[in-house]
C-alpha positions as CSV (number, residue, x, y, z in Angstrom):
1,M,-9.1,104.2,3.7
2,N,-6.8,104.9,0.8
3,P,-7.9,103.4,-2.5
4,R,-4.3,103.4,-3.8
5,R,-3.1,101.3,-0.8
6,L,-6.1,99.0,-1.1
7,W,-5.4,98.5,-4.8
8,A,-1.7,97.9,-4.1
9,V,-2.5,95.1,-1.6
10,A,-5.0,93.6,-4.1
11,R,-2.4,93.7,-6.9
12,K,0.2,92.1,-4.7
13,E,-2.1,89.2,-3.8
14,A,-3.1,88.8,-7.5
15,L,0.5,88.6,-8.5
16,H,1.1,85.9,-5.9
17,I,-1.9,83.9,-7.3
18,R,-0.5,84.3,-10.8
19,R,2.9,83.1,-9.8
20,D,1.4,79.9,-8.3
21,P,-0.6,78.5,-11.3
22,R,-1.0,75.1,-9.7
23,S,-2.9,76.6,-6.8
24,L,-5.1,78.6,-9.2
25,I,-5.8,75.4,-11.2
26,L,-6.8,73.6,-8.0
27,A,-8.9,76.5,-6.9
28,V,-11.0,76.2,-10.1
29,G,-10.6,72.5,-10.8
30,I,-11.5,71.1,-7.3
31,P,-15.0,72.7,-7.3
32,M,-15.6,71.2,-10.8
33,L,-14.4,67.8,-9.7
34,M,-16.5,67.8,-6.5
35,L,-19.6,68.9,-8.4
36,L,-19.1,66.1,-10.9
37,M,-18.6,63.5,-8.2
38,F,-21.5,64.6,-6.1
39,G,-23.8,65.3,-9.0
40,Y,-23.3,61.9,-10.6
41,A,-22.5,59.7,-7.6
42,L,-24.8,61.1,-4.9
43,T,-28.5,60.2,-5.4
44,L,-31.5,59.9,-3.2
45,D,-33.5,58.0,-5.8
46,V,-34.4,54.4,-4.8
47,D,-35.1,52.5,-8.0
48,R,-34.1,49.2,-9.6
49,V,-34.3,47.5,-6.2
50,P,-33.1,44.0,-6.7
51,F,-35.5,41.3,-5.5
52,V,-36.0,37.6,-5.6
53,V,-39.2,35.5,-5.5
54,W,-40.0,32.1,-4.0
55,D,-43.2,31.3,-5.8
56,Q,-44.6,28.1,-4.3
57,S,-48.0,28.5,-6.1
58,H,-46.8,28.6,-9.8
59,T,-50.2,29.8,-11.0
60,P,-51.3,32.6,-13.3
61,E,-52.4,34.6,-10.3
62,S,-49.0,34.4,-8.6
63,R,-47.2,35.2,-11.9
64,D,-49.5,38.2,-12.4
65,F,-48.6,39.5,-8.9
66,V,-44.9,39.2,-9.5
67,A,-45.3,40.8,-12.9
68,R,-46.5,44.0,-11.2
69,F,-43.0,44.3,-9.6
70,T,-41.1,43.6,-12.8
71,A,-43.2,46.0,-14.8
72,T,-42.0,49.1,-12.9
73,R,-38.6,50.8,-12.9
74,Y,-38.5,50.6,-9.2
75,F,-37.7,46.9,-9.0
76,D,-35.1,44.7,-10.7
77,F,-35.9,41.0,-10.8
78,R,-32.9,38.9,-9.9
79,G,-34.4,35.4,-10.3
80,A,-36.5,32.8,-8.5
81,V,-35.4,30.7,-5.6
82,S,-36.7,27.4,-4.4
83,R,-36.1,27.5,-0.7
84,Y,-35.7,29.9,2.2
85,A,-32.0,29.4,2.4
86,D,-31.5,30.7,-1.1
87,L,-33.6,33.7,-0.3
88,E,-31.6,34.5,2.8
89,H,-28.3,34.0,1.0
90,A,-29.4,36.5,-1.7
91,I,-30.2,39.1,1.0
92,D,-27.1,38.4,3.0
93,T,-24.9,38.8,0.0
94,R,-26.7,42.0,-1.1
95,N,-27.8,40.4,-4.4
96,A,-31.4,41.2,-3.3
97,S,-32.9,43.9,-1.0
98,L,-36.4,42.3,-1.2
99,G,-37.6,38.7,-1.0
100,L,-41.2,37.7,-1.8
101,V,-42.6,34.4,-0.6
102,L,-45.9,33.3,-2.2
103,P,-47.5,30.2,-0.5
104,P,-48.8,27.2,-2.3
105,E,-52.4,28.1,-1.6
106,F,-52.0,31.6,-3.0
107,A,-54.3,31.2,-6.0
108,A,-56.8,28.9,-4.1
109,H,-57.4,31.5,-1.4
110,L,-57.9,34.2,-4.0
111,T,-60.4,32.2,-5.9
112,A,-62.3,31.3,-2.7
113,G,-62.5,35.0,-1.8
114,R,-60.1,34.6,1.2
115,S,-57.0,36.6,2.0
116,A,-53.8,35.1,0.5
117,G,-50.8,35.8,2.7
118,V,-47.6,37.0,1.0
119,Q,-44.4,37.5,2.9
120,A,-42.1,40.4,2.0
121,I,-38.6,40.2,3.5
122,V,-36.8,43.5,3.3
123,D,-33.1,44.2,4.0
124,G,-33.4,46.7,6.9
125,S,-29.7,47.5,7.3
126,D,-30.4,50.8,5.5
127,S,-33.5,52.0,7.3
128,N,-34.4,54.8,4.9
129,T,-34.1,52.6,1.8
130,A,-36.0,49.8,3.6
131,G,-38.9,52.2,4.4
132,I,-39.1,53.3,0.7
133,I,-39.0,49.6,-0.5
134,L,-41.8,48.8,1.9
135,G,-43.8,51.7,0.6
136,Y,-43.3,50.5,-3.0
137,T,-44.3,47.0,-2.1
138,Q,-47.4,48.0,-0.2
139,A,-48.5,50.3,-3.1
140,I,-48.2,47.3,-5.5
141,A,-50.1,45.0,-3.1
142,L,-52.8,47.7,-2.7
143,G,-53.2,48.0,-6.4
144,F,-53.4,44.2,-6.8
145,N,-56.1,44.1,-4.1
146,Q,-58.1,46.9,-5.7
147,D,-58.1,45.2,-9.1
148,L,-59.2,41.9,-7.6
149,A,-62.0,43.7,-5.8
150,L,-63.2,45.5,-8.9
151,D,-63.1,42.3,-10.9
152,Q,-65.2,40.5,-8.3
153,I,-67.8,43.4,-8.2
154,R,-68.0,43.4,-12.0
155,R,-68.6,39.6,-12.1
156,V,-71.4,39.9,-9.5
157,T,-73.1,43.1,-10.5
158,G,-72.1,43.4,-14.2
159,T,-71.1,47.1,-13.6
160,T,-67.9,48.9,-12.8
161,P,-68.1,50.9,-9.6
162,V,-67.1,54.5,-9.5
163,P,-64.3,55.3,-7.0
164,A,-65.4,57.4,-4.1
165,L,-62.3,59.5,-4.2
166,D,-60.6,60.7,-7.4
167,L,-57.1,61.9,-6.2
168,R,-55.3,63.9,-8.8
169,T,-51.7,64.8,-7.8
170,R,-49.5,67.5,-9.2
171,V,-45.9,67.9,-8.2
172,W,-44.6,71.4,-8.4
173,F,-41.0,72.6,-9.1
174,N,-39.7,69.0,-9.6
175,P,-42.4,67.0,-11.4
176,D,-40.1,64.1,-12.2
177,L,-39.0,63.9,-8.5
178,A,-35.4,63.7,-9.7
179,S,-33.0,63.9,-6.7
180,R,-30.4,65.5,-8.9
181,N,-32.5,68.7,-9.1
182,F,-32.4,68.7,-5.3
183,I,-28.8,67.7,-4.8
184,V,-26.9,69.8,-7.3
185,P,-28.1,73.3,-6.2
186,G,-27.5,72.3,-2.6
187,I,-24.0,70.9,-3.2
188,M,-23.1,74.2,-4.9
189,A,-23.5,76.0,-1.6
190,V,-21.3,73.3,0.2
191,I,-18.6,73.5,-2.4
192,M,-18.5,77.3,-2.8
193,G,-18.3,77.8,1.0
194,L,-15.5,75.3,1.4
195,I,-13.3,76.5,-1.5
196,A,-13.8,80.2,-0.6
197,A,-12.8,79.7,3.0
198,L,-9.8,77.5,2.1
199,L,-8.6,80.1,-0.4
200,T,-8.3,82.9,2.1
201,S,-7.5,80.9,5.2
202,L,-3.9,80.7,4.1
203,T,-3.3,84.4,3.2
204,I,-2.5,86.1,6.5
205,A,-1.1,82.9,7.9
206,R,1.3,82.7,5.0
207,E,2.5,86.2,5.6
208,W,3.3,85.4,9.2
209,E,5.1,82.1,8.3
210,R,7.2,83.7,5.6
211,G,8.1,86.8,7.6
212,T,6.6,89.2,5.1
213,M,4.0,90.3,7.7
214,E,6.7,92.3,9.4
215,Q,7.2,94.3,6.1
216,L,3.4,94.9,5.8
217,I,3.3,96.1,9.5
218,S,6.0,98.7,8.7
219,T,4.0,100.1,5.8
220,P,1.1,102.7,6.1
221,V,-1.4,100.0,5.0
222,K,-4.3,99.9,7.5
223,P,-5.9,96.7,8.6
224,A,-9.1,97.4,6.6
225,E,-7.0,98.0,3.5
226,L,-5.1,94.8,4.1
227,I,-8.2,92.6,4.6
228,L,-10.3,94.1,1.8
229,G,-7.3,94.2,-0.6
230,K,-6.6,90.5,-0.1
231,L,-10.3,89.7,-0.5
232,L,-10.6,91.4,-4.0
233,P,-8.7,88.9,-6.1
234,Y,-10.1,85.9,-4.3
235,S,-13.6,87.3,-4.8
236,A,-13.0,87.2,-8.6
237,I,-11.9,83.5,-8.3
238,G,-15.0,82.7,-6.2
239,M,-17.3,84.3,-8.7
240,A,-15.6,82.4,-11.6
241,N,-16.3,79.2,-9.6
242,M,-19.9,80.3,-9.2
243,V,-20.2,80.8,-13.0
244,I,-18.8,77.4,-13.7
245,A,-21.0,75.7,-11.1
246,V,-24.2,77.3,-12.5
247,L,-23.2,76.4,-16.1
248,M,-22.5,72.8,-15.1
249,A,-25.8,72.6,-13.2
250,V,-27.9,73.9,-16.1
251,F,-26.1,72.3,-19.1
252,L,-24.5,69.2,-17.7
253,F,-27.0,68.1,-15.0
254,D,-30.1,69.6,-16.7
255,V,-31.3,71.4,-13.5
256,P,-33.9,73.9,-14.5
257,L,-33.0,77.6,-13.7
258,R,-36.5,79.2,-13.4
259,G,-35.5,82.3,-11.5
260,S,-33.5,85.4,-12.1
261,V,-29.9,84.9,-13.1
262,T,-29.0,88.4,-11.8
263,L,-30.4,87.6,-8.4
264,L,-28.7,84.2,-8.3
265,F,-25.3,85.7,-9.0
266,G,-26.0,88.6,-6.6
267,V,-26.7,86.4,-3.6
268,G,-23.8,84.2,-4.8
269,A,-21.5,87.2,-4.6
270,V,-22.6,88.0,-1.1
271,F,-22.2,84.4,0.0
272,V,-18.7,84.2,-1.6
273,V,-17.6,87.4,0.1
274,G,-18.9,86.3,3.5
275,T,-17.2,82.9,3.3
276,L,-14.0,84.5,2.0
277,A,-14.1,86.8,5.0
278,Q,-14.6,83.8,7.3
279,G,-11.5,82.2,5.9
280,M,-9.6,85.5,6.3
281,L,-10.7,85.7,9.9
282,I,-9.5,82.2,10.5
283,S,-6.2,83.1,8.9
284,V,-5.8,86.1,11.2
285,L,-6.5,84.1,14.3
286,A,-4.5,81.0,13.5
287,R,-1.3,82.5,12.0
288,Q,-0.3,79.0,10.8
289,Q,-1.3,77.7,7.4
290,L,-1.9,74.1,8.5
291,L,-4.0,75.1,11.5
292,A,-5.9,77.6,9.4
293,S,-6.7,75.1,6.7
294,Q,-8.0,72.6,9.2
295,M,-10.1,75.2,10.9
296,A,-11.5,76.3,7.6
297,M,-12.5,72.7,6.7
298,I,-14.1,72.1,10.0
299,S,-16.0,75.4,10.2
300,T,-17.3,75.3,6.6
301,F,-17.7,71.9,5.1
302,L,-19.1,70.0,8.0
303,P,-21.7,72.6,9.0
304,A,-22.7,73.2,5.4
305,F,-23.1,69.5,4.7
306,L,-24.8,68.5,7.9
307,L,-26.7,71.6,9.1
308,S,-27.7,73.5,6.0
309,G,-30.7,71.3,5.1
310,F,-28.9,70.1,2.0
311,A,-28.5,66.5,3.0
312,F,-30.8,66.2,6.1
313,A,-34.1,68.0,6.8
314,I,-33.6,70.6,9.5
315,A,-37.1,70.0,10.8
316,N,-36.2,66.4,11.8
317,M,-33.1,67.5,13.8
318,P,-33.2,67.8,17.6
319,V,-34.3,71.3,18.8
320,P,-30.8,72.3,20.1
321,V,-29.3,71.4,16.7
322,Q,-32.0,73.3,14.9
323,A,-31.0,76.4,16.9
324,V,-27.4,76.0,15.8
325,T,-28.4,75.9,12.1
326,Y,-29.5,79.5,12.3
327,I,-25.8,80.7,12.4
328,V,-24.7,78.5,9.5
329,P,-24.6,80.8,6.4
330,A,-24.9,77.8,4.0
331,R,-28.4,77.2,5.4
332,Y,-29.6,80.5,3.9
333,F,-27.6,80.1,0.7
334,V,-29.1,76.6,0.1
335,A,-32.6,78.0,0.5
336,L,-31.8,80.9,-1.8
337,V,-30.3,78.7,-4.6
338,K,-33.1,76.2,-4.4
339,G,-35.7,79.0,-4.4
340,I,-34.2,80.6,-7.5
341,F,-33.3,77.4,-9.4
342,L,-36.4,75.3,-8.8
343,R,-39.2,77.6,-7.6
344,G,-38.3,80.7,-9.6
345,V,-39.1,83.0,-6.7
346,G,-37.6,86.4,-6.3
347,L,-36.3,88.7,-3.6
348,E,-39.8,89.5,-2.3
349,T,-39.9,86.0,-0.9
350,L,-36.2,85.3,-0.3
351,W,-35.2,88.6,1.3
352,P,-34.8,87.3,4.9
353,D,-32.2,84.7,3.7
354,A,-30.4,87.3,1.6
355,L,-30.4,89.8,4.5
356,F,-28.7,87.3,6.8
357,L,-26.0,86.7,4.2
358,V,-25.4,90.5,3.9
359,V,-25.2,90.9,7.7
360,F,-23.0,87.8,8.0
361,A,-20.5,89.2,5.5
362,I,-20.4,92.7,7.1
363,V,-20.0,91.3,10.6
364,V,-17.2,88.8,9.7
365,I,-15.3,91.4,7.7
366,G,-15.6,93.8,10.6
367,I,-14.3,91.2,13.1
368,A,-11.4,90.3,10.8
369,I,-10.4,93.9,10.5
370,C,-10.6,94.5,14.2
371,R,-8.6,91.3,14.9
372,T,-5.8,92.4,12.5
373,R,-3.1,94.0,14.6
374,K,-0.2,95.9,13.1
375,K,2.2,94.8,15.7
376,L,4.3,91.7,16.5
377,G,3.3,89.2,19.2
């Protein structure tokens, strides 16, 4: 491999990028825009759940029960209704996701020491959200029952019983359980993989469509020099995007960066080079810019979004799909970024994921070089 020819190819590609400033702006601006949109719009937090109440009891006990819902940030009281039809209309029109129905004998049953039935109607059109709402509702009902039981015991015995179990919870790495801390590092892997592959998926295909590939074939440039030379300037753009993404995550979205910055950018560089090489390989195989861009989108964004563990837990997927995730590089980069950002762990823990990215980059670059033929047809 001749360094002068390698540098000449890299300089040629850099000049092409500089002569097309709109593409360069898009290459840097699109990741920023996507990170802003996903960071602010995409959330897994379920709070401020709208709910309505049909209180047929109208007693201090019923109002105390409803107050337990309005006192938390997880529920948003949207008003009282006076009949089932109004409650159903509120849920049908999505003005409420939860409807509580308290019977007329609610307080009487509590006073007599009997169970007071309360109906909770949940909008189950979104099963995940409905399950979380049910969990919130059951937790509030359980707390209400415990307070009533303790109050009855105090009235009878004059003493306050000591709970048999004192559970003290501690949440590591994300104590506020903010979904943004989970989403932003994961979406970085999705965006970086997509943009990197799209950038290089057009390079070789563009040379074929414009006829300049014939000129390159006639030069002494070897396939390895051609592939690596074209990767160099796009690697710089990819790392610039990485820097911007990390700065936005830390200073704009307040995601804590507990691990090594050097390690973060080191594994980021390996991932960027690997996905750039993947786009280059697609460009070599497709030879058409439209087809290459479509193949890059399908082979990077969809697997990274669906199979990396960013949006959906891999353990909950069918076994054949779990097997497919092992060849998705974004899976390993998501694990690396979350481990460095949130857990603050180092390479002694993350080395298997980092090793896969290194092997992936080497293999894809090698295949791209082997598939680059210096001949027509």
